[in-house]
C-alpha positions as CSV (number, residue, x, y, z in Angstrom):
1,M,131.4,110.1,100.5
2,E,132.5,113.0,101.7
3,G,130.7,115.0,98.8
4,R,127.5,112.8,99.8
5,D,127.6,113.8,103.4
6,R,128.4,117.3,102.9
7,E,124.8,117.4,100.3
8,Q,123.3,115.7,103.4
9,T,124.5,118.4,106.0
10,L,123.3,121.1,103.6
11,L,120.1,119.5,102.5
12,K,119.4,119.1,106.5
13,A,120.6,122.7,107.1
14,L,118.0,124.2,104.6
15,C,114.9,121.9,105.6
16,D,115.4,123.3,109.2
17,L,115.3,126.6,108.1
18,V,112.4,126.8,105.9
19,G,110.2,124.4,107.8
20,V,110.6,120.9,106.2
21,Q,110.7,118.1,108.7
22,A,113.1,115.5,107.6
23,V,112.4,112.9,110.3
24,Y,109.5,112.1,112.0
25,R,107.6,109.4,114.3
26,D,105.0,107.6,112.3
27,A,101.7,106.0,113.9
28,W,103.7,102.8,115.6
29,G,105.9,105.7,117.4
30,R,109.2,104.5,115.4
31,E,111.2,107.3,113.5
32,R,110.8,107.7,110.4
33,S,114.0,109.8,108.2
34,V,112.3,111.2,104.8
35,G,114.1,110.0,101.7
36,R,116.3,112.7,99.7
37,D,114.7,112.9,96.5
38,S,111.2,113.6,98.5
39,L,112.9,116.3,100.5
40,K,114.7,117.8,97.0
41,A,111.1,117.7,95.2
42,L,109.6,119.6,98.7
43,L,112.4,122.4,98.6
44,H,111.9,122.7,95.4
45,S,108.4,122.9,95.3
46,L,108.9,125.9,97.9
47,G,111.3,127.8,95.6
48,Y,114.3,126.0,96.6
49,P,116.4,124.4,94.1
50,A,118.2,121.3,95.6
51,E,119.1,119.2,93.4
52,N,122.9,119.3,94.1
53,P,125.3,120.6,96.6
54,K,125.1,124.1,94.3
55,D,121.7,124.3,94.3
56,L,121.2,123.6,98.2
57,E,124.1,126.4,98.8
58,N,122.5,128.8,96.5
59,S,118.9,128.1,98.0
60,L,120.3,128.5,101.9
61,R,121.8,131.7,100.8
62,T,118.3,132.8,99.4
63,A,116.6,131.5,102.4
64,M,119.1,133.2,104.9
65,M,118.7,136.5,102.9
66,E,114.4,136.0,103.4
67,K,114.8,135.8,106.9
68,W,117.3,139.1,107.5
69,S,116.4,141.5,104.6
70,S,112.8,142.1,105.7
71,V,113.4,145.1,108.0
72,V,109.7,144.3,110.0
73,E,107.9,141.1,109.5
74,P,104.6,141.6,107.3
75,V,102.3,140.7,110.3
76,Q,102.9,139.5,114.3
77,V,99.8,138.0,116.3
78,L,99.8,138.8,119.6
79,Q,97.1,137.7,123.0
80,E,95.4,140.4,124.3
81,D,96.8,141.9,127.4
82,H,100.5,142.7,126.3
83,P,101.5,145.9,128.1
84,A,103.7,146.9,125.0
85,V,103.5,146.1,121.7
86,P,107.6,144.4,120.9
87,L,108.7,146.1,117.7
88,L,111.2,144.0,115.8
89,V,113.3,146.0,113.4
90,T,115.9,144.3,111.6
91,L,118.7,146.3,109.5
92,P,122.6,145.9,108.0
93,E,125.3,146.8,110.6
94,G,126.0,150.6,110.2
95,R,122.3,151.6,109.8
96,S,121.6,151.7,113.5
97,D,122.0,155.0,113.9
98,A,119.0,156.0,112.1
99,F,116.0,157.9,113.3
100,F,112.7,156.7,112.8
101,R,108.9,157.1,113.6
102,Y,105.9,154.9,113.9
103,R,102.4,155.2,113.5
104,L,100.2,152.8,115.2
105,R,96.8,152.8,113.8
106,R,94.0,150.9,115.8
107,E,91.1,149.1,114.5
108,D,88.6,152.0,115.6
109,G,90.6,154.6,113.6
110,R,92.7,155.8,116.8
111,E,96.3,156.6,115.8
112,L,99.5,156.3,118.6
113,W,102.4,158.4,117.2
114,G,106.2,157.6,118.4
115,E,109.7,158.4,117.7
116,G,113.2,157.4,118.7
117,R,116.8,156.1,117.4
118,L,117.2,152.5,116.5
119,D,120.7,152.2,118.6
120,A,118.4,152.7,121.4
121,G,116.9,149.5,121.0
122,I,117.8,146.2,122.6
123,P,120.2,143.9,120.6
124,V,118.1,140.9,120.1
125,E,120.3,138.8,117.6
126,G,122.3,139.0,114.7
127,A,124.0,136.8,111.6
128,L,126.5,137.3,108.8
129,V,124.6,137.2,105.5
130,E,126.3,137.1,102.1
131,G,129.2,139.5,103.8
132,V,126.7,142.1,105.4
133,R,126.2,141.6,109.0
134,Y,122.5,142.3,110.1
135,E,121.5,143.1,113.4
136,R,117.9,142.9,115.3
137,R,116.5,145.3,117.7
138,L,113.7,145.2,119.8
139,F,111.7,148.5,120.7
140,L,108.3,148.1,122.9
141,V,105.5,150.2,121.9
142,S,103.6,151.4,125.3
143,A,99.9,151.2,123.7
144,P,97.9,148.5,125.1
145,L,96.0,147.0,122.0
146,P,92.4,145.2,122.3
147,P,91.6,142.3,120.2
148,G,91.1,142.9,116.6
149,Y,93.4,143.9,113.5
150,H,95.4,146.9,113.9
151,H,98.2,148.2,111.9
152,L,101.6,150.3,111.9
153,D,103.6,152.2,109.6
154,L,107.6,152.6,110.4
155,F,109.1,155.5,109.0
156,L,113.0,155.5,108.8
157,F,115.1,158.9,108.0
158,R,118.8,158.6,107.3
159,S,121.0,160.9,105.3
160,G,118.0,162.6,103.8
161,S,116.3,159.6,102.8
162,E,113.0,158.4,104.6
163,E,112.0,154.8,104.0
164,T,108.4,153.4,105.0
165,Y,107.6,150.0,106.3
166,A,104.4,148.2,107.0
167,Q,103.0,145.7,109.4
168,A,99.7,144.2,110.4
169,I,99.2,143.4,114.4
170,I,96.9,141.2,115.1
171,I,95.7,141.0,118.8
172,A,93.7,137.7,119.9
173,P,91.8,137.0,122.9
174,R,92.5,134.5,125.4
175,H,90.3,131.6,124.1
176,A,87.6,130.9,121.3
177,Y,83.9,131.5,121.9
178,V,81.8,129.1,123.8
179,P,78.1,129.4,124.0
180,E,76.2,130.3,127.1
181,A,74.6,126.4,127.0
182,L,78.0,124.8,127.0
183,T,79.2,126.8,130.1
184,G,79.8,125.6,133.5
185,E,78.5,121.6,133.7
186,G,76.4,122.3,130.4
187,R,76.2,119.6,127.6
188,T,74.4,119.2,124.7
189,W,74.0,116.3,122.1
190,G,73.4,116.8,118.0
191,V,72.7,114.5,115.3
192,T,75.3,114.9,112.1
193,A,74.2,114.2,108.4
194,Q,76.1,114.2,105.0
195,L,73.5,116.3,103.4
196,Y,73.7,114.5,100.1
197,A,72.5,111.7,101.9
198,L,69.2,112.5,102.9
199,R,66.3,110.9,101.4
200,S,62.8,112.7,101.4
201,G,60.0,113.0,99.5
202,T,60.6,116.2,98.3
203,N,64.1,116.5,97.1
204,W,65.3,115.6,93.4
205,G,67.4,112.9,94.3
206,I,70.1,114.4,96.3
207,G,69.4,116.2,100.1
208,D,68.9,119.5,99.6
209,F,68.4,122.9,102.0
210,S,65.1,122.2,102.5
211,D,65.5,118.9,104.0
212,L,68.5,120.4,106.5
213,K,65.4,123.0,107.9
214,A,63.6,119.7,108.2
215,L,66.4,117.5,110.1
216,I,66.8,120.8,112.0
217,H,63.0,120.6,113.4
218,W,63.3,117.1,113.6
219,A,66.4,117.4,115.9
220,A,65.2,120.6,117.8
221,D,61.7,118.7,118.8
222,R,63.7,115.6,120.3
223,G,66.2,117.9,122.6
224,A,69.2,118.1,120.3
225,G,71.5,121.2,120.6
226,F,73.2,120.9,117.0
227,V,73.1,119.5,113.6
228,G,76.4,118.9,111.7
229,I,76.5,118.7,108.2
230,N,79.6,117.7,105.8
231,P,81.3,120.8,103.9
232,L,79.2,122.5,101.7
233,H,81.5,124.3,99.7
234,L,81.6,124.9,95.8
235,L,82.7,122.1,94.0
236,F,82.7,121.2,90.1
237,P,79.3,121.9,88.7
238,N,80.9,121.2,85.2
239,D,81.9,117.8,86.7
240,P,79.8,116.3,88.9
241,E,81.3,112.9,89.7
242,K,84.1,115.2,91.5
243,C,81.8,114.6,94.6
244,S,83.9,114.8,97.2
245,P,83.4,117.5,100.1
246,Y,86.8,117.4,101.1
247,A,88.2,118.3,97.9
248,P,86.4,121.6,97.0
249,S,86.8,124.4,94.2
250,S,86.7,127.2,96.8
251,R,86.1,127.1,100.7
252,R,84.1,130.7,100.0
253,H,81.6,129.4,98.3
254,L,78.6,126.9,98.6
255,Q,77.7,124.2,96.3
256,P,74.7,125.2,94.0
257,W,73.3,121.4,93.8
258,Y,72.5,121.7,97.4
259,L,69.5,124.4,96.2
260,D,66.1,123.3,96.5
261,V,64.6,125.0,93.5
262,T,61.4,124.9,94.1
263,A,62.2,126.8,97.1
264,V,63.0,129.4,94.7
265,P,60.7,132.5,94.3
266,E,61.1,132.1,90.9
267,F,59.5,128.3,90.5
268,G,56.4,129.5,92.1
269,E,56.1,132.2,90.0
270,I,56.3,130.0,87.1
271,R,54.0,127.4,88.4
272,Q,51.9,130.0,89.7
273,A,51.5,131.4,85.9
274,G,50.4,128.2,84.8
275,G,54.2,126.2,84.5
276,S,56.0,125.3,81.6
277,V,57.2,122.1,79.9
278,T,60.6,122.1,81.6
279,L,59.2,122.2,85.0
280,Q,56.9,119.7,83.9
281,E,59.1,117.1,82.4
282,A,61.3,117.6,85.7
283,E,58.6,116.8,87.9
284,R,58.4,113.1,86.1
285,Q,62.3,112.4,86.4
286,V,62.3,113.1,89.6
287,E,60.9,110.5,91.3
288,R,63.6,108.3,88.8
289,L,66.3,110.3,91.3
290,R,64.9,109.8,94.1
291,S,64.7,106.1,93.9
292,E,68.3,105.6,92.9
293,P,70.3,104.1,96.0
294,L,73.3,106.5,95.4
295,V,73.1,110.3,94.4
296,A,73.3,110.3,90.7
297,Y,74.9,114.0,90.5
298,S,75.3,114.2,86.9
299,K,72.1,113.4,86.6
300,V,70.6,115.8,89.1
301,W,72.8,118.6,88.2
302,A,72.0,118.4,84.8
303,L,68.2,118.8,85.9
304,K,68.9,121.5,88.7
305,R,70.7,123.5,86.2
306,R,68.2,123.2,83.4
307,I,65.5,124.3,85.6
308,L,67.6,126.9,87.4
309,E,68.6,128.6,83.8
310,E,64.5,128.9,83.4
311,L,64.2,130.7,86.6
312,F,67.1,132.9,85.7
313,R,65.1,133.8,82.9
314,H,61.9,134.7,84.7
315,F,64.0,136.7,87.5
316,R,65.7,138.7,84.7
317,D,62.5,139.3,82.3
318,H,60.1,140.2,85.3
319,H,62.4,141.2,88.0
320,R,65.8,142.9,86.9
321,A,64.1,144.2,83.9
322,K,61.6,146.0,86.8
323,D,64.0,146.7,89.2
324,T,61.5,144.9,91.8
325,E,62.4,144.2,95.7
326,R,64.0,141.0,94.8
327,A,66.4,142.3,91.7
328,R,67.3,145.2,94.5
329,A,67.8,142.0,97.2
330,F,69.9,140.6,94.2
331,R,72.3,143.8,93.7
332,A,72.6,144.0,97.2
333,F,74.4,140.8,97.6
334,C,76.3,141.2,94.5
335,R,77.9,144.6,96.4
336,E,78.3,143.0,99.7
337,K,80.3,140.0,98.1
338,G,82.1,142.3,95.8
339,E,85.2,141.3,93.9
340,D,85.3,137.6,95.0
341,L,81.2,137.0,93.9
342,F,82.4,138.9,90.0
343,H,85.4,136.5,89.9
344,Y,83.3,133.2,90.8
345,G,81.0,134.3,87.7
346,V,83.5,135.0,85.8
347,F,85.5,131.5,86.5
348,H,82.2,129.3,85.8
349,A,81.4,131.6,82.9
350,L,84.8,130.8,81.6
351,D,84.4,127.1,82.3
352,D,81.2,126.7,80.6
353,Y,82.6,128.3,77.8
354,F,85.5,125.9,77.2
355,R,84.1,123.0,77.9
356,D,81.5,123.6,75.7
357,R,84.1,123.8,73.1
358,D,86.0,120.8,74.5
359,P,84.8,118.6,77.2
360,S,88.3,117.2,77.9
361,V,89.4,121.0,79.4
362,W,88.6,119.6,83.0
363,G,90.1,123.1,84.8
364,W,91.4,126.3,84.7
365,P,95.3,124.9,84.1
366,L,94.0,123.6,80.7
367,W,93.0,127.1,79.5
368,P,94.6,129.1,77.2
369,E,97.1,131.5,78.9
370,P,95.7,134.5,79.2
371,Y,92.8,133.1,80.8
372,R,94.7,131.5,83.8
373,N,95.1,134.9,84.9
374,R,91.8,136.7,86.3
375,R,93.9,140.3,86.2
376,S,94.3,140.0,82.4
377,S,92.8,142.2,79.8
378,E,91.4,138.8,78.0
379,V,89.4,137.5,81.1
380,R,87.9,141.5,81.5
381,Q,86.8,141.5,78.1
382,F,85.3,138.2,78.5
383,A,83.1,139.0,81.4
384,E,82.0,142.0,79.7
385,A,81.1,140.0,76.7
386,H,79.2,137.1,78.5
387,A,77.4,139.3,81.5
388,E,74.9,137.2,81.7
389,G,76.7,134.1,81.6
390,L,78.4,135.8,84.9
391,A,74.9,136.8,86.3
392,F,73.3,133.4,86.2
393,H,76.1,131.8,88.1
394,Q,75.9,134.7,90.6
395,Y,72.3,133.9,90.9
396,C,72.7,130.4,91.8
397,A,75.2,131.7,94.2
398,W,72.6,134.2,96.0
399,N,69.9,131.7,96.0
400,A,72.2,129.0,97.8
401,W,73.1,131.7,100.0
402,E,69.9,132.6,100.8
403,Q,68.8,129.1,101.4
404,W,72.0,128.2,103.6
405,A,71.2,131.6,105.8
406,A,67.3,130.5,106.3
407,C,69.2,127.1,107.7
408,G,71.3,129.1,110.2
409,Q,68.1,131.2,111.0
410,C,66.1,128.0,111.7
411,S,68.4,126.7,114.5
412,M,68.4,129.9,116.0
413,D,64.3,130.1,115.7
414,R,64.3,126.8,117.5
415,E,66.9,128.1,120.1
416,L,69.7,125.1,119.4
417,A,71.6,125.5,122.0
418,V,74.9,125.4,119.4
419,G,73.3,125.6,116.0
420,L,74.6,124.6,112.8
421,Y,78.0,122.6,113.1
422,G,79.6,123.0,109.9
423,D,83.0,121.7,108.5
424,L,86.1,123.4,107.0
425,P,88.3,121.1,104.9
426,V,92.2,121.3,105.2
427,G,92.7,122.1,101.4
428,V,91.5,122.6,98.0
429,D,91.6,121.1,94.5
430,P,94.3,122.8,92.4
431,A,91.9,122.8,89.1
432,G,89.4,125.1,91.9
433,L,88.4,128.7,91.7
434,D,90.6,129.4,95.0
435,V,93.9,128.5,93.3
436,W,92.7,130.3,89.9
437,M,91.8,133.6,92.2
438,D,95.4,133.8,93.7
439,P,97.7,130.6,92.6
440,R,100.6,132.1,94.6
441,L,99.1,131.3,97.8
442,Y,99.2,128.1,97.3
443,N,101.6,124.9,96.5
444,R,100.7,123.1,93.2
445,R,103.3,121.0,92.9
446,V,102.2,119.0,96.0
447,R,99.1,117.2,97.3
448,V,98.5,116.9,101.2
449,G,97.7,113.9,102.9
450,A,98.8,111.3,105.6
451,P,101.3,108.7,106.5
452,P,100.5,105.3,106.7
453,D,98.6,103.9,110.3
454,D,96.6,100.8,111.4
455,F,93.4,102.2,109.6
456,N,95.4,103.3,106.0
457,V,98.2,101.0,105.7
458,N,99.4,102.6,102.3
459,G,99.1,106.3,103.9
460,Q,96.9,108.8,101.9
461,E,96.8,111.4,99.2
462,W,93.8,113.7,100.0
463,G,94.0,115.5,96.2
464,V,94.0,118.7,97.6
465,V,96.6,121.4,97.7
466,P,97.8,123.4,100.9
467,F,98.4,127.0,101.5
468,S,102.2,128.0,101.5
469,P,103.4,129.1,104.4
470,Q,105.6,131.7,103.3
471,A,102.8,133.3,100.9
472,L,100.4,133.0,103.9
473,K,102.0,135.1,106.3
474,K,103.3,137.8,103.4
475,S,99.6,138.1,103.1
476,A,99.3,139.1,106.8
477,Y,97.1,135.9,106.8
478,K,93.9,137.8,104.9
479,P,93.0,134.3,103.1
480,F,92.6,132.5,106.0
481,I,90.9,135.1,108.2
482,E,88.5,135.3,104.9
483,I,87.9,131.6,105.0
484,L,87.1,131.5,108.3
485,R,84.8,134.6,108.1
486,A,83.0,132.9,105.2
487,N,82.3,129.6,107.2
488,M,81.2,131.0,110.3
489,Q,78.6,133.5,109.1
490,V,75.8,131.2,109.6
491,T,77.1,128.1,111.7
492,G,77.0,128.1,115.4
493,A,80.6,125.8,115.5
494,L,82.8,124.7,113.0
495,R,84.7,121.5,112.7
496,L,88.3,122.3,111.6
497,D,89.6,119.3,109.8
498,H,92.8,118.2,110.5
499,V,93.5,120.7,112.8
500,M,97.1,119.7,113.3
501,G,97.6,121.5,109.5
502,L,97.9,124.7,112.0
503,M,100.9,123.3,112.9
504,R,102.5,120.9,110.1
505,L,101.1,119.4,107.1
506,Y,102.0,116.0,105.6
507,W,103.1,117.4,102.3
508,I,103.6,114.3,99.1
509,P,105.4,115.6,95.9
510,E,103.1,115.7,93.3
511,G,103.2,111.8,91.4
512,A,104.8,110.3,94.5
513,S,103.7,107.7,97.0
514,P,101.8,108.9,100.4
515,R,104.9,106.9,101.7
516,E,107.0,109.7,100.4
517,G,106.1,112.6,101.9
518,A,107.3,115.0,104.6
519,Y,105.8,117.3,107.3
520,V,105.7,121.0,106.4
521,H,105.4,123.4,109.3
522,Y,103.3,126.4,110.1
523,P,102.8,129.0,112.1
524,F,100.7,127.5,114.7
525,H,100.6,130.3,117.4
526,D,99.9,133.3,114.7
527,L,97.1,130.5,113.0
528,I,95.4,129.1,116.5
529,R,95.1,132.8,117.9
530,I,93.5,134.1,114.6
531,V,90.7,131.1,115.0
532,A,90.4,132.0,118.6
533,L,89.7,135.8,117.2
534,E,87.4,135.0,114.7
535,S,85.4,132.6,116.9
536,R,84.9,135.1,119.1
537,R,83.7,137.9,116.7
538,N,81.7,135.4,115.0
539,R,79.9,133.7,118.2
540,C,81.1,130.5,116.5
541,L,82.6,127.6,119.0
542,M,85.8,125.4,117.2
543,V,86.2,121.8,117.3
544,G,89.6,120.7,116.4
545,E,89.5,117.3,114.3
546,D,92.5,116.2,116.1
547,L,92.8,112.9,115.3
548,G,95.6,110.6,114.2
549,T,99.6,111.8,114.8
550,V,98.9,114.7,116.7
551,P,102.1,116.6,117.6
552,E,103.2,117.4,121.2
553,G,101.6,120.7,122.2
554,V,98.7,120.8,119.8
555,R,95.9,119.2,122.1
556,E,97.7,121.5,125.1
557,T,97.0,124.6,123.1
558,M,93.8,123.5,121.6
559,S,92.7,123.4,125.6
560,R,93.9,126.2,126.6
561,K,92.3,128.4,123.7
562,K,89.0,126.5,124.5
563,I,88.6,125.0,121.1
564,F,87.1,121.3,121.8
565,G,89.1,118.4,120.5
566,C,87.8,115.0,119.2
567,R,87.1,111.9,120.8
568,L,86.2,108.8,118.9
569,C,84.9,105.8,120.7
570,L,86.8,103.6,118.4
571,F,90.1,105.1,119.2
572,E,89.8,105.8,122.9
573,R,91.2,103.0,124.6
574,D,93.4,102.6,128.0
575,D,96.9,100.9,127.7
576,A,95.6,97.6,127.9
577,G,93.4,97.7,124.6
578,R,90.2,98.2,126.8
579,F,87.8,100.8,126.0
580,R,88.2,104.0,128.6
581,D,85.9,104.4,131.6
582,P,83.2,107.5,130.6
583,A,84.6,109.6,133.1
584,E,88.2,109.9,131.4
585,Y,87.0,111.7,128.0
586,P,87.7,115.3,128.6
587,A,85.3,118.0,129.3
588,L,86.3,120.1,125.9
589,S,85.5,117.7,123.5
590,L,83.0,115.8,120.8
591,A,82.4,112.8,121.6
592,S,81.1,110.1,118.6
593,F,81.6,106.2,117.7
594,A,83.2,107.2,114.6
595,T,83.8,109.6,111.6
596,H,82.8,109.5,107.7
597,D,86.4,107.8,107.2
598,L,85.9,105.0,109.5
599,P,82.7,102.2,109.6
600,T,79.5,102.6,111.2
601,L,78.4,101.1,114.2
602,E,77.0,98.1,112.2
603,G,79.8,98.1,109.9
604,F,82.3,98.1,112.7
605,W,80.1,95.0,114.2
606,S,79.5,93.0,111.2
607,A,83.2,93.8,109.9
608,R,81.8,95.0,106.9
609,D,84.8,97.1,106.2
610,L,87.2,94.8,106.6
611,D,85.2,92.5,103.8
612,V,85.1,95.9,101.2
613,R,89.0,96.0,101.8
614,E,89.6,92.6,101.3
615,Q,87.6,92.5,97.8
616,L,89.5,95.9,96.9
617,G,92.6,94.3,97.6
618,L,93.6,96.6,100.1
619,F,95.1,94.7,102.5
620,P,99.1,93.9,101.6
621,S,98.9,90.1,103.1
622,E,96.1,87.7,103.8
623,E,98.1,87.3,107.3
624,L,97.6,91.2,108.0
625,L,93.9,90.6,107.2
626,Q,93.5,87.8,109.4
627,K,95.1,89.8,112.1
628,M,92.8,92.8,111.7
629,R,89.8,89.8,111.8
630,A,90.8,88.5,115.2
631,V,91.3,92.1,116.5
632,R,88.0,93.2,115.3
633,E,86.5,90.1,117.2
634,R,88.1,91.0,120.4
635,D,87.2,94.7,120.0
636,K,83.7,93.8,119.9
637,D,84.1,91.5,123.4
638,L,86.2,94.6,124.6
639,L,83.1,96.9,123.7
640,L,80.2,94.6,125.2
641,E,82.0,94.5,128.6
642,R,82.1,98.3,128.5
643,L,78.3,98.7,127.6
644,K,76.9,96.5,130.1
645,P,76.1,99.2,132.4
646,Y,74.4,101.0,129.6
647,R,71.9,98.4,128.3
648,T,68.4,98.7,129.4
649,G,66.9,95.4,127.8
650,D,64.8,93.1,130.5
651,G,66.9,90.5,132.3
652,E,70.5,89.2,131.9
653,E,71.4,87.7,128.6
654,S,74.9,86.0,127.0
655,D,77.8,87.4,125.2
656,E,76.5,85.7,122.0
657,A,72.9,87.3,122.6
658,G,75.1,90.8,122.6
659,K,77.0,90.0,119.7
660,A,74.1,89.1,118.2
661,S,73.1,91.0,114.4
662,S,69.4,90.9,114.9
663,G,67.4,94.5,114.3
664,E,66.1,94.3,118.1
665,E,69.6,93.1,119.6
666,A,71.5,95.6,117.0
667,A,69.0,98.4,118.5
668,N,69.6,97.9,122.2
669,R,73.6,97.8,121.2
670,A,73.1,101.0,119.6
671,A,71.3,102.4,122.6
672,A,73.9,101.2,124.9
673,L,76.8,102.2,123.3
674,Y,75.4,106.0,122.9
675,G,74.1,105.6,126.4
676,Y,77.9,105.2,127.3
677,L,78.9,107.9,125.4
678,A,76.2,110.1,126.8
679,A,78.0,109.2,130.4
680,T,81.0,111.1,129.3
681,P,81.7,114.7,130.3
682,A,82.1,115.7,126.6
683,K,80.3,119.0,126.4
684,M,78.9,117.7,122.8
685,L,78.0,114.2,121.7
686,A,77.3,113.8,117.9
687,V,75.0,110.9,116.6
688,S,75.5,110.0,113.2
689,L,72.6,109.6,111.1
690,E,73.9,106.6,109.9
691,D,74.5,105.0,113.6
692,L,70.3,106.6,113.8
693,C,69.6,104.6,110.7
694,G,71.2,101.3,111.2
695,E,73.8,101.6,107.9
696,T,76.2,99.0,107.6
697,E,78.7,101.0,104.6
698,Q,80.5,103.7,105.4
699,V,80.4,107.0,103.7
700,N,84.1,107.2,102.4
701,L,86.9,104.4,102.4
702,P,89.9,106.2,102.3
703,G,92.2,104.8,99.5
704,T,90.0,104.4,97.2
705,V,88.6,106.6,94.4
706,T,86.5,105.3,91.9
707,E,86.5,101.3,93.5
708,H,83.8,102.4,96.1
709,P,80.8,104.6,96.0
710,N,82.7,107.6,98.3
711,W,80.4,110.1,99.1
712,R,77.4,108.9,96.9
713,R,75.4,106.3,99.4
714,K,72.0,107.5,100.5
715,L,70.5,106.7,104.0
716,S,68.0,103.8,104.2
717,L,65.2,105.4,105.6
718,F,63.6,108.9,104.4
719,L,63.6,111.8,106.8
720,E,59.8,111.7,107.0
721,D,60.2,108.1,108.9
722,L,62.8,108.8,111.4
723,S,60.4,108.5,114.1
724,R,58.8,105.6,113.3
725,H,61.9,103.3,113.6
726,R,62.4,101.9,117.7
727,R,66.0,101.9,116.7
728,V,66.1,105.5,116.5
729,T,63.6,106.2,119.6
730,R,65.9,104.1,121.6
731,I,69.1,105.8,120.4
732,V,67.2,108.9,121.3
733,E,66.1,107.9,124.3
734,A,69.9,107.3,125.0
735,V,71.3,110.4,124.5
736,N,68.8,112.3,126.2
737,R,69.4,110.6,129.6
738,R,72.5,112.2,129.8
739,P,73.2,112.3,133.7
């Protein structure tokens, strides 16, 4: 027993030291202790073996050495208006008589030099590590710095030797960007869409960038201030059925299947010259793909890729070979994107190469060892030998970027108050481009998810890997900054999926149940300050998806930083379970009925979500199912009561009439629901296209992969027909009556 107690003490000490939370409160407010095996697996994934007491002792020593052996931290992030920059220097006792100089290089190139003795610093803390006493001293560098990215070099001189250390200094503004239209009493509403789900008479069986432009025009004509879309990040073109937008291959690149190939200039040039057999065959297939109720990803991408390859050959022969203006634009794009785009091309050319030889090779972890390292000589030689394959993928990336940027310009030309509202997933697929680019940045031995809650009683595992907190800090947060910038270039607002991940993420050991995870902490204040800095620089409003179990301090900090929260009608209840008075919604928020992971309004009303979960066996007991059905009926009564002041139908109506499911009554109810949300102080109100169209099936059913058609279902209405439907008109009228 004594040995087990000692192991538990060591385990807790190591968890506390490296940021693994051994105890947490669940969705019902109960305290949960994480099992030993899970804690050991998570510690091992972080590089700290923990199988037995000896491992734990060694790992504790390693973690302590990491904490105390760095003379200066690789980065510090401060808020603006600091009168001085705090410089913490850590050295073994006995070296504090050293002389030092520092050079502070501002982002604008100006330099400030200073010097002093280490023993003149203010002692802050100390520790005995491996028999050596370390002490940390504080110096104040009198250099008020503006928001931005600065750099400090520290030179230590002792006994004729010189040592140099570096630290990135990031100064953040007090708060994130808020567009002028939303300052003061300003508010706006917008539509949110799953781009792939859009139907039109012009797309090729999947919503595309031209459809997005059309939606922007439609929304602008009706007074909307933003158009929100699902993440459009790079997925896996050679594995089209891996279609979850929240498990991307890369968060810095776009998915090429959203290209409108008919809008690529080469398409028009070929058609003007008389067309080709390939284009004629494609046009015959398009009608079939458009008529499919679900997006046929494999068929759609096979067709689009075949056409894009023909367009690339035309570009190569008629533009690149003749150095036309379009060829020069492509070269300029490649120069601007640099090494990142080069390796994008290499990665996909390698994927083509190995899959052509063996379709079971599903990703870079199965490639021959030398090709798993992008810096290897074999990868360099492959790139030289397959230059055209690289160029094809870069060509696709270029056209996708051009069309995406044109959508952003369209939102500006139409003077939307906010513009495009993008979405940034919390992690990436372990077999994707981002992890291949730098595997050390990610923890590939875990998956991100969520513990059990009311909507997902078994918990969730999202299939994505997280940044390693230690690696992220060692990199001075550069990968995080690059991802933010890539996602803010076109959008006027950006949603941070699971914003609590800036403070902590629920890690699940690879292969374990979601019930067996634990929270791992991140440098919250550093990350949220960087978000504010990049938001201001890119003039991009920030929305944090703060749903589920929200740690103390997250929402308070978001409010101070003017990062909007998310408020869902389904979740906004008072202590008695009643739907909140609209006045109780916070102003700095985006209000909506639900999200893609929850039932639509009509799905909620018909309990379609409960029916589907029952069919798939997702309820652990019949008792729980019946309880949920009873709760749903009560919730419908409560919602009808809340919506009474917002109904605009003629005369009085009974409760039974209000609960009816006829088309007219459903439209009245939907208009009342969005009239209620429009009455809140929330500065942003999101109307989902699923609710506009009256869809009953939800976009994604958490806890399922292939059992449910997640991320595949198309809308029932074509874009061209939206305005002809009374339900759509009623909802738009309701949100435009915002008081």
